[in-house]
C-alpha positions as a Markdown table, in Angstrom:
| # | Residue | x | y | z |
|---|---|---|---|---|
| 1 | Pro | 32.0 | 23.3 | -49.3 |
| 2 | Tyr | 34.5 | 20.6 | -48.1 |
| 3 | Tyr | 34.8 | 17.1 | -49.5 |
| 4 | Thr | 36.3 | 14.0 | -47.9 |
| 5 | Asp | 36.6 | 10.3 | -48.8 |
| 6 | Val | 35.1 | 9.3 | -45.4 |
| 7 | Asn | 32.4 | 6.6 | -45.9 |
| 8 | Thr | 29.9 | 8.0 | -43.4 |
| 9 | Arg | 27.7 | 4.8 | -43.7 |
| 10 | Glu | 30.4 | 3.0 | -41.7 |
| 11 | Ile | 30.5 | 5.4 | -38.8 |
| 12 | Tyr | 27.9 | 3.4 | -36.7 |
| 13 | Asn | 29.6 | 0.1 | -37.4 |
| 14 | Ala | 33.1 | 1.5 | -36.6 |
| 15 | Ser | 31.7 | 2.9 | -33.3 |
| 16 | Arg | 30.3 | -0.5 | -32.3 |
| 17 | Met | 33.5 | -2.2 | -33.3 |
| 18 | Val | 35.7 | 0.1 | -31.2 |
| 19 | Ser | 33.3 | -0.3 | -28.3 |
| 20 | Ser | 33.5 | -4.1 | -28.6 |
| 21 | Phe | 37.3 | -4.3 | -28.7 |
| 22 | Thr | 37.9 | -1.8 | -25.9 |
| 23 | Gly | 35.0 | -2.8 | -23.6 |
| 24 | Phe | 33.8 | 0.7 | -23.2 |
| 25 | Pro | 30.0 | 1.1 | -24.0 |
| 26 | Val | 28.7 | 3.8 | -26.2 |
| 27 | Gln | 26.7 | 6.3 | -24.1 |
| 28 | Pro | 23.0 | 6.3 | -25.0 |
| 29 | Asn | 23.1 | 10.1 | -25.5 |
| 30 | Lys | 26.2 | 10.1 | -27.7 |
| 31 | Ala | 25.7 | 12.2 | -30.8 |
| 32 | Ile | 25.1 | 10.2 | -34.0 |
| 33 | Val | 26.0 | 6.8 | -32.7 |
| 34 | Gly | 24.2 | 6.7 | -29.3 |
| 35 | Lys | 20.9 | 4.6 | -29.2 |
| 36 | Asn | 19.0 | 7.9 | -28.4 |
| 37 | Ala | 20.5 | 9.8 | -31.3 |
| 38 | Phe | 17.6 | 9.4 | -33.6 |
| 39 | Ala | 14.9 | 8.7 | -30.9 |
| 40 | His | 12.1 | 11.2 | -30.3 |
| 41 | Glu | 10.1 | 11.0 | -27.1 |
| 42 | Ser | 8.2 | 14.3 | -26.7 |
| 43 | Gly | 4.9 | 14.7 | -28.5 |
| 44 | Ile | 5.8 | 17.9 | -30.4 |
| 45 | His | 9.1 | 16.2 | -31.6 |
| 46 | Gln | 7.2 | 13.1 | -32.7 |
| 47 | Asp | 4.6 | 15.1 | -34.5 |
| 48 | Gly | 7.2 | 17.1 | -36.3 |
| 49 | Val | 9.3 | 14.1 | -37.3 |
| 50 | Leu | 6.2 | 12.2 | -38.6 |
| 51 | Lys | 5.3 | 15.2 | -40.8 |
| 52 | Asp | 8.9 | 16.0 | -42.0 |
| 53 | Arg | 12.0 | 14.2 | -40.6 |
| 54 | Ser | 14.2 | 17.1 | -41.5 |
| 55 | Thr | 12.4 | 19.2 | -38.9 |
| 56 | Tyr | 14.5 | 17.7 | -36.1 |
| 57 | Glu | 17.0 | 15.5 | -38.0 |
| 58 | Ile | 19.8 | 17.3 | -40.0 |
| 59 | Met | 20.9 | 14.0 | -41.5 |
| 60 | Lys | 19.3 | 10.6 | -42.3 |
| 61 | Pro | 20.1 | 7.7 | -39.9 |
| 62 | Glu | 21.0 | 5.7 | -43.0 |
| 63 | Asp | 23.7 | 8.2 | -43.8 |
| 64 | Val | 25.7 | 7.2 | -40.8 |
| 65 | Gly | 24.9 | 3.5 | -40.9 |
| 66 | Val | 21.8 | 3.3 | -38.7 |
| 67 | Tyr | 19.2 | 1.2 | -40.5 |
| 68 | Arg | 15.6 | 0.5 | -39.5 |
| 69 | Ser | 14.7 | -2.9 | -40.8 |
| 70 | Lys | 11.1 | -4.0 | -41.5 |
| 71 | Ile | 12.2 | -7.6 | -41.5 |
| 72 | Ile | 12.0 | -9.5 | -38.2 |
| 73 | Leu | 14.6 | -12.3 | -38.0 |
| 74 | Gly | 13.9 | -15.5 | -36.0 |
| 75 | Arg | 14.3 | -19.2 | -36.1 |
| 76 | His | 12.2 | -19.6 | -39.2 |
| 77 | Ser | 14.2 | -17.0 | -41.2 |
| 78 | Gly | 16.1 | -18.3 | -44.2 |
| 79 | Arg | 19.7 | -17.7 | -45.5 |
| 80 | His | 18.5 | -15.1 | -47.9 |
| 81 | Gly | 16.7 | -13.0 | -45.2 |
| 82 | Leu | 19.8 | -13.2 | -43.0 |
| 83 | Lys | 22.2 | -12.3 | -45.9 |
| 84 | Val | 20.1 | -9.3 | -46.9 |
| 85 | Arg | 20.0 | -8.0 | -43.3 |
| 86 | Leu | 23.7 | -8.5 | -42.8 |
| 87 | Lys | 24.4 | -6.7 | -46.1 |
| 88 | Glu | 22.3 | -3.7 | -44.9 |
| 89 | Leu | 24.5 | -3.7 | -41.7 |
| 90 | Gly | 27.6 | -3.6 | -43.9 |
| 91 | Tyr | 28.6 | -7.3 | -43.9 |
| 92 | His | 29.3 | -8.9 | -47.2 |
| 93 | Leu | 29.8 | -12.7 | -46.9 |
| 94 | Asp | 30.8 | -15.4 | -49.4 |
| 95 | Glu | 28.9 | -18.7 | -49.3 |
| 96 | Asp | 31.2 | -20.4 | -46.8 |
| 97 | Gln | 31.0 | -17.5 | -44.4 |
| 98 | Leu | 27.2 | -17.3 | -44.9 |
| 99 | Asn | 26.8 | -21.0 | -44.1 |
| 100 | Lys | 28.9 | -20.8 | -41.0 |
| 101 | Thr | 27.1 | -17.7 | -39.8 |
| 102 | Tyr | 23.7 | -19.1 | -40.5 |
| 103 | Gln | 24.4 | -22.2 | -38.4 |
| 104 | Ala | 25.4 | -19.9 | -35.5 |
| 105 | Phe | 22.3 | -17.8 | -36.2 |
| 106 | Leu | 20.0 | -20.8 | -35.9 |
| 107 | Lys | 21.6 | -21.8 | -32.6 |
| 108 | Leu | 21.0 | -18.3 | -31.2 |
| 109 | Ala | 17.4 | -18.2 | -32.7 |
| 110 | Asp | 16.6 | -21.4 | -30.8 |
| 111 | Lys | 17.2 | -19.4 | -27.6 |
| 112 | Lys | 15.7 | -16.1 | -28.6 |
| 113 | Lys | 12.3 | -15.4 | -30.3 |
| 114 | Glu | 13.6 | -12.4 | -32.2 |
| 115 | Ile | 17.2 | -11.5 | -33.3 |
| 116 | Tyr | 18.1 | -7.8 | -33.1 |
| 117 | Asp | 20.8 | -6.0 | -35.1 |
| 118 | Glu | 23.1 | -5.9 | -32.1 |
| 119 | Asp | 22.8 | -9.7 | -31.8 |
| 120 | Leu | 23.9 | -10.0 | -35.4 |
| 121 | Arg | 26.9 | -7.7 | -34.9 |
| 122 | Phe | 28.1 | -9.7 | -32.0 |
| 123 | Leu | 27.4 | -12.9 | -33.9 |
| 124 | Met | 29.6 | -11.6 | -36.8 |
| 125 | Gly | 32.3 | -10.6 | -34.3 |
| 126 | Asp | 32.4 | -14.1 | -32.8 |
| 127 | Glu | 31.9 | -16.2 | -35.9 |
| 128 | Ile | 33.7 | -14.4 | -38.7 |
| 129 | His | 36.4 | -12.3 | -37.0 |
| 130 | Gly | 37.2 | -14.4 | -34.0 |
| 131 | Glu | 40.3 | -16.5 | -34.0 |
| 132 | Glu | 40.2 | -20.3 | -33.6 |
| 133 | Gly | 43.1 | -20.1 | -31.1 |
| 134 | Phe | 45.1 | -22.9 | -29.5 |
| 135 | Phe | 42.3 | -23.9 | -27.1 |
| 136 | Lys | 38.6 | -24.2 | -27.8 |
| 137 | Leu | 35.7 | -24.6 | -25.4 |
| 138 | Glu | 33.7 | -27.7 | -26.5 |
| 139 | Ser | 31.3 | -28.1 | -23.6 |
| 140 | Leu | 30.5 | -26.5 | -20.2 |
| 141 | Asn | 28.4 | -27.8 | -17.3 |
| 142 | Val | 27.8 | -25.8 | -14.2 |
| 143 | Thr | 26.1 | -26.9 | -11.0 |
| 144 | Ile | 24.7 | -24.2 | -8.7 |
| 145 | Asp | 23.0 | -24.9 | -5.4 |
| 146 | Thr | 22.3 | -22.4 | -2.6 |
| 147 | Glu | 23.4 | -25.1 | -0.1 |
| 148 | Ala | 26.6 | -26.1 | -2.0 |
| 149 | Ile | 29.7 | -24.6 | -3.6 |
| 150 | Pro | 29.3 | -24.0 | -7.3 |
| 151 | Thr | 31.1 | -26.6 | -9.5 |
| 152 | Ala | 32.0 | -26.4 | -13.1 |
| 153 | Ile | 33.0 | -29.1 | -15.6 |
| 154 | Val | 34.7 | -28.0 | -18.8 |
| 155 | Arg | 35.7 | -29.9 | -21.9 |
| 156 | Leu | 38.4 | -28.2 | -24.0 |
| 157 | Met | 40.2 | -29.0 | -27.2 |
| 158 | Lys | 43.9 | -28.7 | -26.4 |
| 159 | His | 46.5 | -29.3 | -29.0 |
| 160 | Gly | 44.1 | -31.5 | -30.9 |
| 161 | Met | 43.2 | -33.5 | -27.9 |
| 162 | Thr | 40.1 | -33.4 | -25.7 |
| 163 | Val | 40.7 | -32.5 | -22.0 |
| 164 | Glu | 38.0 | -32.5 | -19.3 |
| 165 | Lys | 38.4 | -31.0 | -15.8 |
| 166 | Ser | 36.2 | -29.9 | -13.0 |
| 167 | Ala | 36.7 | -27.3 | -10.3 |
| 168 | Val | 34.8 | -25.3 | -7.6 |
| 169 | Gly | 34.8 | -21.6 | -7.1 |
| 170 | Asp | 33.4 | -18.6 | -5.4 |
| 171 | Gly | 30.4 | -18.4 | -7.8 |
| 172 | Pro | 29.8 | -20.2 | -11.1 |
| 173 | Val | 32.0 | -17.9 | -13.2 |
| 174 | Asp | 34.9 | -18.3 | -10.9 |
| 175 | Ala | 34.4 | -22.1 | -11.0 |
| 176 | Val | 34.5 | -22.0 | -14.8 |
| 177 | Phe | 37.8 | -20.0 | -14.8 |
| 178 | Asn | 39.3 | -22.4 | -12.3 |
| 179 | Ala | 38.2 | -25.5 | -14.3 |
| 180 | Ile | 39.8 | -23.9 | -17.4 |
| 181 | Asp | 43.0 | -23.3 | -15.5 |
| 182 | Gln | 43.0 | -27.0 | -14.4 |
| 183 | Ala | 42.5 | -28.2 | -18.0 |
| 184 | Leu | 45.3 | -26.0 | -19.3 |
| 185 | Asp | 47.6 | -26.7 | -16.3 |
| 186 | Met | 48.3 | -23.0 | -15.9 |
| 187 | Lys | 47.1 | -20.3 | -13.5 |
| 188 | Tyr | 45.8 | -17.0 | -14.9 |
| 189 | Ser | 44.7 | -14.0 | -12.8 |
| 190 | Ile | 41.8 | -11.7 | -13.6 |
| 191 | Glu | 42.6 | -8.0 | -13.8 |
| 192 | Asp | 39.2 | -6.9 | -15.0 |
| 193 | Tyr | 35.8 | -8.4 | -15.6 |
| 194 | Gln | 32.7 | -6.7 | -17.0 |
| 195 | Val | 29.3 | -7.8 | -18.1 |
| 196 | Arg | 26.7 | -5.8 | -19.9 |
| 197 | Ser | 23.4 | -6.4 | -21.8 |
| 198 | Val | 23.6 | -6.2 | -25.6 |
| 199 | Thr | 19.9 | -6.2 | -26.2 |
| 200 | Ser | 16.8 | -6.0 | -24.0 |
| 201 | Gly | 14.4 | -8.6 | -22.6 |
| 202 | Arg | 14.8 | -11.8 | -20.7 |
| 203 | Thr | 16.6 | -13.5 | -23.6 |
| 204 | Ala | 19.0 | -10.6 | -24.1 |
| 205 | Met | 22.6 | -11.5 | -25.0 |
| 206 | Gly | 25.2 | -10.7 | -22.3 |
| 207 | Glu | 28.5 | -9.3 | -23.5 |
| 208 | Val | 31.5 | -10.2 | -21.3 |
| 209 | His | 34.9 | -8.5 | -21.3 |
| 210 | Val | 37.7 | -9.9 | -19.3 |
| 211 | Thr | 41.4 | -9.0 | -18.9 |
| 212 | Val | 43.6 | -11.9 | -18.0 |
| 213 | Arg | 47.3 | -11.8 | -16.8 |
| 214 | Asn | 50.0 | -14.4 | -16.7 |
| 215 | Gly | 53.3 | -13.1 | -15.4 |
| 216 | Thr | 54.2 | -10.0 | -17.3 |
| 217 | Met | 51.7 | -10.6 | -20.1 |
| 218 | Ala | 48.1 | -9.5 | -20.1 |
| 219 | Ala | 45.4 | -9.8 | -22.7 |
| 220 | His | 41.7 | -8.9 | -23.3 |
| 221 | Gly | 39.0 | -11.3 | -24.3 |
| 222 | Arg | 35.3 | -10.7 | -25.2 |
| 223 | Ser | 32.3 | -12.8 | -26.1 |
| 224 | Ala | 28.6 | -12.6 | -26.1 |
| 225 | Ala | 25.8 | -15.2 | -25.5 |
| 226 | Thr | 22.4 | -15.5 | -23.9 |
| 227 | Asp | 24.2 | -17.4 | -21.1 |
| 228 | Ile | 26.7 | -15.1 | -19.4 |
| 229 | Ile | 28.5 | -18.1 | -17.8 |
| 230 | Glu | 29.2 | -19.5 | -21.3 |
| 231 | Ala | 30.2 | -16.1 | -22.6 |
| 232 | Ser | 32.6 | -15.7 | -19.6 |
| 233 | Gly | 34.3 | -19.0 | -20.4 |
| 234 | Lys | 34.7 | -18.1 | -24.1 |
| 235 | Ala | 36.0 | -14.6 | -23.3 |
| 236 | Tyr | 38.5 | -16.0 | -20.8 |
| 237 | Leu | 39.8 | -18.6 | -23.3 |
| 238 | Gln | 40.1 | -15.9 | -26.0 |
| 239 | Ala | 42.3 | -13.9 | -23.7 |
| 240 | Val | 44.4 | -17.0 | -22.8 |
| 241 | Asn | 44.8 | -17.8 | -26.5 |
| 242 | Thr | 46.1 | -14.3 | -27.1 |
| 243 | Ile | 48.7 | -14.7 | -24.3 |
| 244 | Val | 49.9 | -18.0 | -25.6 |
| 245 | Lys | 50.2 | -16.5 | -29.1 |
| 246 | Lys | 52.3 | -13.7 | -27.8 |
| 247 | Lys | 54.6 | -16.1 | -25.9 |
| 248 | Asn | 55.0 | -18.2 | -29.0 |
| 249 | Glu | 55.9 | -15.2 | -31.1 |
| 250 | Leu | 58.5 | -14.1 | -28.5 |
| 251 | Met | 60.0 | -17.6 | -28.5 |
| 252 | Lys | 60.3 | -17.5 | -32.3 |
| 253 | Gln | 62.0 | -14.1 | -32.2 |
| 254 | Gly | 64.5 | -15.3 | -29.6 |
| 255 | Ala | 65.3 | -18.5 | -31.5 |
């Protein structure tokens, strides 16, 4: 037999992390990490699995980081329930991180009846691993009318000061991007823009990936929210913050 130091219980989380950073979704039929990997539809398969899982599964889902929770998280869930579920998913938080994540969890729970594991993964990506950046979206207001041009009003935190600007666009997302450009007094071009559903149902979170360019520099941003317009604005700002950070680093190197 062969032995390795690979922690197989992190395979699923690693797959989702790479997918999130690159913007490439994991195919449903992908071995081990696809959402259909441990699903059984046909009657004979279901009967066999119910009697003995090893009949059609050569490994346990838990061995590669796929957990089936019996706890349903929602707006009435407490810190302890959230902490236990996050620990099962591989996230170990201190008290400050837990408090910050719990507040974001409650905001999401107000919009969704049930919180799924994928919701929690994206919540962790945004709240714990996301950078504050130079610019932060404080509020967003979008007006859409079939008889009028979409208009967006954004309020940003820019260098410690609040800036509010409005702009129109060819659709609500374009209006938001234009309003952000107005607030930053800088024009950025969009090289790629993708939206995909994280979970199912009407209240599903939408994940947005956007690639932004300014001159010779390009950067990728991602965000997820039940409102894809909000997620688009946050993903756009994340990419912009990355470009600004790169420019500042180059200036320091040249000094």
